[in-house]
C-alpha positions as CSV (number, residue, x, y, z in Angstrom):
1,X,-107.6,75.1,-57.9
2,X,-109.6,73.5,-60.6
3,X,-108.9,76.2,-63.1
4,X,-105.1,76.0,-62.2
5,X,-105.0,72.3,-62.6
6,X,-107.0,72.4,-65.9
7,X,-104.6,75.0,-67.1
8,X,-101.6,72.8,-66.3
9,X,-103.3,69.9,-68.3
10,X,-103.7,72.3,-71.2
11,X,-100.2,73.4,-71.1
12,X,-98.8,69.9,-70.9
13,X,-101.0,68.8,-73.8
14,X,-99.8,71.8,-75.8
15,X,-96.1,71.0,-75.4
16,X,-96.6,67.3,-76.0
17,X,-96.2,67.3,-79.8
18,X,-92.9,68.9,-79.5
19,X,-91.5,66.6,-76.8
20,X,-92.8,63.3,-77.9
21,X,-89.7,61.4,-76.7
22,X,-90.5,62.4,-73.1
23,X,-94.1,60.9,-73.4
24,X,-93.0,57.4,-74.0
25,X,-90.2,54.9,-73.4
26,X,-89.9,51.5,-74.5
27,X,-87.2,49.0,-73.6
28,X,-87.0,45.2,-74.4
29,X,-89.8,44.1,-72.2
30,X,-91.4,47.2,-70.7
31,X,-92.8,50.6,-71.6
32,X,-94.0,53.8,-69.9
33,X,-96.4,56.1,-71.5
34,X,-98.1,59.4,-70.9
35,X,-101.2,60.5,-72.8
36,X,-104.1,62.9,-72.5
37,X,-105.7,66.1,-73.8
38,X,-106.3,69.7,-72.7
39,X,-109.4,71.9,-73.9
40,X,-109.9,75.6,-73.2
41,X,-113.0,77.4,-74.6
42,X,-116.0,79.4,-73.9
43,X,-119.7,78.9,-73.6
44,X,-122.5,81.4,-73.9
45,X,-125.7,80.1,-72.2
46,X,-128.8,81.9,-73.8
47,X,-126.1,83.8,-75.9
48,X,-125.4,85.9,-72.7
49,X,-122.8,85.9,-70.0
50,X,-120.0,83.8,-71.5
51,X,-118.3,81.3,-69.2
52,X,-114.9,79.6,-69.5
53,X,-114.8,75.9,-70.4
54,X,-111.8,74.0,-69.3
55,X,-111.2,70.3,-69.4
56,X,-108.2,68.0,-69.3
57,X,-107.2,64.5,-68.9
58,X,-103.8,62.9,-68.1
59,X,-103.2,59.2,-68.2
60,X,-100.0,57.3,-67.2
61,X,-99.3,53.6,-67.8
62,X,-96.5,51.3,-67.0
63,X,-96.4,47.9,-68.6
64,X,-94.1,44.9,-68.3
65,X,-94.3,42.2,-71.0
66,X,-92.1,39.3,-70.1
67,X,-93.5,37.3,-73.1
68,X,-95.6,37.7,-76.2
69,X,-98.6,36.3,-74.4
70,X,-98.6,38.2,-71.1
71,X,-98.4,41.8,-70.0
72,X,-98.6,43.2,-66.5
73,X,-98.9,46.8,-65.5
74,X,-100.6,49.8,-63.8
75,X,-102.6,52.8,-64.8
76,X,-103.1,56.1,-63.1
77,X,-105.4,58.8,-64.6
78,X,-106.6,62.2,-63.4
79,X,-109.1,64.5,-65.3
80,X,-111.2,67.5,-64.8
81,X,-114.1,65.4,-63.5
82,X,-112.0,64.1,-60.6
83,X,-110.7,67.5,-59.7
84,X,-114.2,69.2,-59.9
85,X,-115.2,66.5,-57.3
86,X,-112.2,67.3,-55.2
87,X,-110.6,64.0,-55.9
88,X,-107.1,63.1,-57.1
89,X,-107.8,60.2,-59.4
90,X,-110.2,58.8,-61.9
91,X,-108.3,55.5,-62.6
92,X,-105.7,53.9,-60.5
93,X,-105.6,50.2,-61.1
94,X,-103.2,47.2,-61.8
95,X,-103.9,44.9,-64.8
96,X,-102.9,41.6,-66.3
97,X,-103.4,41.1,-69.9
98,X,-103.3,37.5,-71.6
99,X,-103.0,37.8,-75.3
100,X,-106.0,36.3,-77.2
101,X,-107.6,35.4,-73.8
102,X,-108.5,38.6,-71.9
103,X,-107.6,41.1,-69.3
104,X,-108.1,41.4,-65.6
105,X,-108.1,44.8,-63.8
106,X,-108.1,45.4,-60.1
107,X,-108.3,48.8,-58.3
108,X,-110.3,51.9,-58.8
109,X,-111.7,52.3,-62.3
110,X,-114.9,52.2,-64.4
111,X,-117.0,49.0,-64.7
112,X,-117.0,46.6,-67.7
113,X,-120.4,47.5,-68.7
114,X,-119.3,51.1,-69.0
115,X,-116.1,50.4,-70.9
116,X,-117.9,48.2,-73.4
117,X,-120.6,50.8,-73.9
118,X,-121.2,52.9,-77.0
119,X,-121.6,56.7,-77.1
120,X,-122.7,59.2,-79.7
121,X,-120.5,60.5,-82.3
122,X,-120.3,64.1,-81.1
123,X,-117.2,66.0,-82.2
124,X,-117.4,69.0,-79.9
125,X,-115.7,69.5,-76.6
126,X,-118.6,69.3,-74.2
127,X,-118.2,65.7,-73.3
128,X,-121.9,64.8,-73.9
129,X,-121.1,61.1,-73.4
130,X,-119.9,61.5,-69.9
131,X,-120.4,64.0,-67.1
132,X,-121.6,66.5,-69.5
133,X,-120.2,70.0,-69.5
134,X,-123.5,71.2,-71.0
135,X,-125.4,70.6,-67.8
136,X,-122.7,71.7,-65.5
137,X,-122.6,75.2,-67.4
138,X,-126.3,75.4,-68.2
139,X,-127.7,74.0,-65.1
140,X,-130.8,71.7,-64.9
141,X,-134.4,72.3,-63.9
142,X,-134.5,68.9,-62.3
143,X,-132.6,65.5,-62.1
144,X,-130.9,64.7,-65.4
145,X,-129.4,61.3,-66.5
146,X,-126.5,62.7,-68.4
147,X,-124.7,59.5,-69.4
148,X,-126.5,57.0,-71.7
149,X,-123.9,54.4,-70.9
150,X,-124.0,52.5,-67.5
151,X,-121.8,54.0,-64.9
152,X,-121.2,52.8,-61.3
153,X,-118.5,55.4,-60.5
154,X,-114.8,54.7,-60.1
155,X,-114.6,55.4,-56.4
156,X,-115.1,51.7,-55.2
157,X,-112.5,49.0,-55.2
158,X,-113.3,46.9,-58.3
159,X,-112.3,43.7,-60.0
160,X,-112.9,43.7,-63.9
161,X,-112.5,40.5,-66.0
162,X,-113.1,41.1,-69.8
163,X,-112.3,38.7,-72.7
164,X,-110.3,39.5,-75.7
165,X,-112.2,40.2,-78.9
166,X,-112.9,36.9,-80.6
167,X,-115.0,36.3,-83.6
168,X,-116.2,39.9,-83.4
169,X,-117.4,39.4,-79.7
170,X,-116.1,40.8,-76.4
171,X,-117.7,40.2,-73.0
172,X,-116.8,40.7,-69.3
173,X,-118.0,41.1,-65.7
174,X,-117.2,43.1,-62.8
175,X,-117.6,43.3,-59.0
176,X,-117.2,46.3,-56.7
177,X,-117.3,47.0,-53.0
178,X,-115.4,48.5,-50.1
179,X,-116.9,51.9,-50.5
180,X,-119.2,54.3,-48.5
181,X,-121.5,54.7,-51.5
182,X,-123.1,51.3,-51.6
183,X,-122.6,47.7,-50.2
184,X,-121.6,46.0,-53.4
185,X,-122.1,46.3,-57.0
186,X,-122.0,43.7,-60.0
187,X,-122.4,44.3,-63.7
188,X,-121.8,42.6,-67.0
189,X,-121.5,43.7,-70.6
190,X,-121.1,42.3,-74.1
191,X,-120.2,44.0,-77.3
192,X,-120.5,42.7,-80.9
193,X,-118.2,44.5,-83.6
194,X,-117.8,44.0,-87.2
195,X,-115.0,46.2,-88.6
196,X,-113.7,44.4,-91.6
197,X,-116.6,45.1,-94.0
198,X,-117.3,48.3,-95.9
199,X,-120.3,48.8,-93.5
200,X,-119.0,48.7,-90.1
201,X,-121.1,48.3,-87.0
202,X,-121.0,47.7,-83.3
203,X,-123.7,46.7,-80.9
204,X,-123.4,46.6,-77.1
205,X,-125.6,45.8,-74.1
206,X,-124.9,46.0,-70.3
207,X,-126.6,45.4,-67.0
208,X,-125.8,46.5,-63.5
209,X,-127.0,46.0,-59.8
210,X,-125.9,48.0,-56.8
211,X,-127.1,47.2,-53.3
212,X,-128.0,49.7,-50.5
213,X,-127.0,53.0,-52.1
214,X,-126.1,55.6,-49.4
215,X,-125.6,59.2,-50.6
216,X,-124.2,57.9,-54.0
217,X,-123.1,60.7,-56.3
218,X,-124.3,59.9,-59.9
219,X,-123.3,63.3,-61.3
220,X,-121.8,66.5,-59.9
221,X,-124.9,68.6,-60.8
222,X,-127.6,66.4,-59.3
223,X,-128.7,65.3,-55.7
224,X,-127.0,62.2,-54.3
225,X,-128.9,58.9,-54.3
226,X,-130.1,56.9,-51.3
227,X,-132.1,53.7,-52.1
228,X,-132.5,50.0,-51.1
229,X,-131.0,49.0,-54.6
230,X,-130.4,50.2,-58.1
231,X,-130.7,48.2,-61.3
232,X,-129.6,49.4,-64.8
233,X,-129.8,48.3,-68.4
234,X,-128.0,50.0,-71.3
235,X,-127.9,49.4,-75.1
236,X,-126.0,51.1,-77.8
237,X,-125.2,50.7,-81.5
238,X,-123.0,52.4,-84.0
239,X,-123.1,51.9,-87.8
240,X,-120.2,53.5,-90.1
241,X,-120.6,53.7,-93.8
242,X,-117.7,55.3,-95.5
243,X,-117.4,58.8,-93.8
244,X,-120.9,58.6,-92.2
245,X,-121.4,57.4,-88.5
246,X,-124.9,56.7,-87.1
247,X,-125.6,56.0,-83.4
248,X,-128.3,55.1,-81.1
249,X,-128.1,54.4,-77.3
250,X,-130.4,54.3,-74.2
251,X,-130.3,53.5,-70.5
252,X,-132.9,52.3,-67.9
253,X,-132.4,53.0,-64.3
254,X,-134.6,51.9,-61.4
255,X,-134.1,52.7,-57.8
256,X,-136.0,50.7,-55.1
257,X,-137.6,53.0,-52.5
258,X,-135.5,56.1,-53.0
259,X,-135.2,58.8,-50.2
260,X,-135.3,62.5,-51.2
261,X,-135.4,63.3,-54.9
262,X,-135.9,60.4,-57.5
263,X,-132.9,60.2,-59.8
264,X,-134.0,57.1,-61.9
265,X,-135.8,56.8,-65.1
266,X,-134.6,56.5,-68.6
267,X,-132.6,58.4,-71.3
268,X,-132.2,57.9,-75.0
269,X,-129.9,59.4,-77.6
270,X,-129.4,59.5,-81.3
271,X,-126.5,61.0,-83.3
272,X,-124.8,61.3,-86.7
273,X,-121.6,62.6,-87.9
274,X,-119.7,63.1,-91.3
275,X,-116.0,63.3,-92.0
276,X,-114.5,65.2,-95.0
277,X,-110.8,65.7,-95.1
278,X,-109.9,67.6,-92.0
279,X,-113.5,68.6,-91.3
280,X,-116.1,66.7,-89.2
281,X,-119.7,67.7,-88.4
282,X,-122.1,66.0,-86.0
283,X,-125.7,66.3,-84.8
284,X,-126.7,64.8,-81.4
285,X,-130.0,64.5,-79.4
286,X,-130.5,63.2,-75.9
287,X,-133.6,62.8,-73.9
288,X,-133.9,62.3,-70.2
289,X,-136.9,61.5,-68.1
290,X,-136.6,60.9,-64.4
291,X,-139.0,60.0,-61.6
292,X,-141.3,58.0,-63.8
293,X,-141.3,54.8,-61.9
294,X,-142.6,56.5,-58.5
295,X,-146.0,58.0,-58.0
296,X,-144.8,60.1,-55.0
297,X,-142.1,61.9,-57.1
298,X,-142.6,64.5,-59.6
299,X,-141.0,63.4,-63.0
300,X,-138.7,65.7,-64.9
301,X,-138.1,65.5,-68.8
302,X,-135.2,67.3,-70.4
303,X,-134.3,67.6,-74.1
304,X,-130.8,68.5,-75.3
305,X,-129.8,68.8,-78.9
306,X,-126.5,70.2,-80.3
307,X,-124.6,70.6,-83.7
308,X,-120.9,70.5,-83.6
309,X,-118.2,71.2,-86.1
310,X,-114.5,70.4,-85.9
311,X,-111.5,71.3,-88.0
312,X,-108.4,69.2,-87.3
313,X,-105.4,71.4,-87.8
314,X,-102.9,68.6,-87.1
315,X,-102.6,65.2,-85.5
316,X,-102.5,67.0,-82.2
317,X,-104.6,70.2,-82.5
318,X,-108.1,70.7,-83.4
319,X,-110.6,73.6,-83.0
320,X,-114.4,73.0,-82.4
321,X,-117.6,74.8,-82.1
322,X,-121.2,73.7,-80.9
323,X,-124.5,75.4,-81.0
324,X,-127.5,73.7,-79.2
325,X,-130.3,73.9,-76.9
326,X,-130.9,72.4,-73.4
327,X,-133.6,73.1,-70.7
328,X,-135.2,75.2,-73.5
329,X,-132.3,77.5,-73.5
330,X,-129.9,77.9,-76.5
331,X,-126.2,78.0,-76.1
332,X,-123.1,78.7,-78.2
333,X,-119.7,77.1,-77.4
334,X,-116.3,76.9,-79.0
335,X,-112.8,76.0,-78.1
336,X,-109.4,74.6,-78.9
337,X,-108.2,71.1,-77.9
338,X,-104.8,69.7,-77.9
339,X,-104.3,65.9,-77.7
340,X,-101.1,63.8,-77.3
């Protein structure tokens, strides 16, 4: 089922550039849009036994704008992550956006701290800033923190309140509950961004608290977490100078009295990319160390490094290839991605 749905996503993305009128409609005070991407490729762990990479995302949005200052709408998104976990949504929420003031979101979606986070500038198709396809295909020797940005999942009913960007600053808070994964969760984030100068930069920091975790799934390839509570802190920074982009980020996680396998610890990442015409290259490194806060658990450290190359054929189509190492095993991957 997963492969079929991913293939459908790729096909929809492939025909999108030739049917752009069907992907968006705007009237006097409302608009409907559909966006997404499809990726198909191959990965060779240890340069042996190649495996297929399939990935997709489809996002639909309806927005009603009765005035220049206010917009109301709804978003629905499904992606390969959700289908892999046998779910039928990643995002499903309503929103109210007040121009120059901020935005309120209510429903199932990621938290404010996650949305204001900053990832690494990888240009490949392995999603190293999210539920990484590297670990899903390569496997892990222990628990790995795959996402350097705070994530509390999108399965709980959530309320996000985030400000508009003003004087290069944007901030917000979020509360979540009504879920079997934990009693409640709260988080906050802030991002500073300077994009008008020749040297552009952004800095973000976020914090999160979740109470009474009960078989909470942090990633599809690691054990679920049961603990009294979880606290998180994440920071990230991006600097752009001409065609160069430099990035650093990190995340701390602490679980109080975890049961089973410890899934907390810290992760740190660094990356660099360079653009030249239709070509982009990047180099990324991620370090994860889990179980370090608890004497009765064995800690596990993992290093992942990869170099990626992308050639942009058009506005909608690009090809990419990545070579790297994870869990002391090298890998080679390549694919085609279509975006609309």
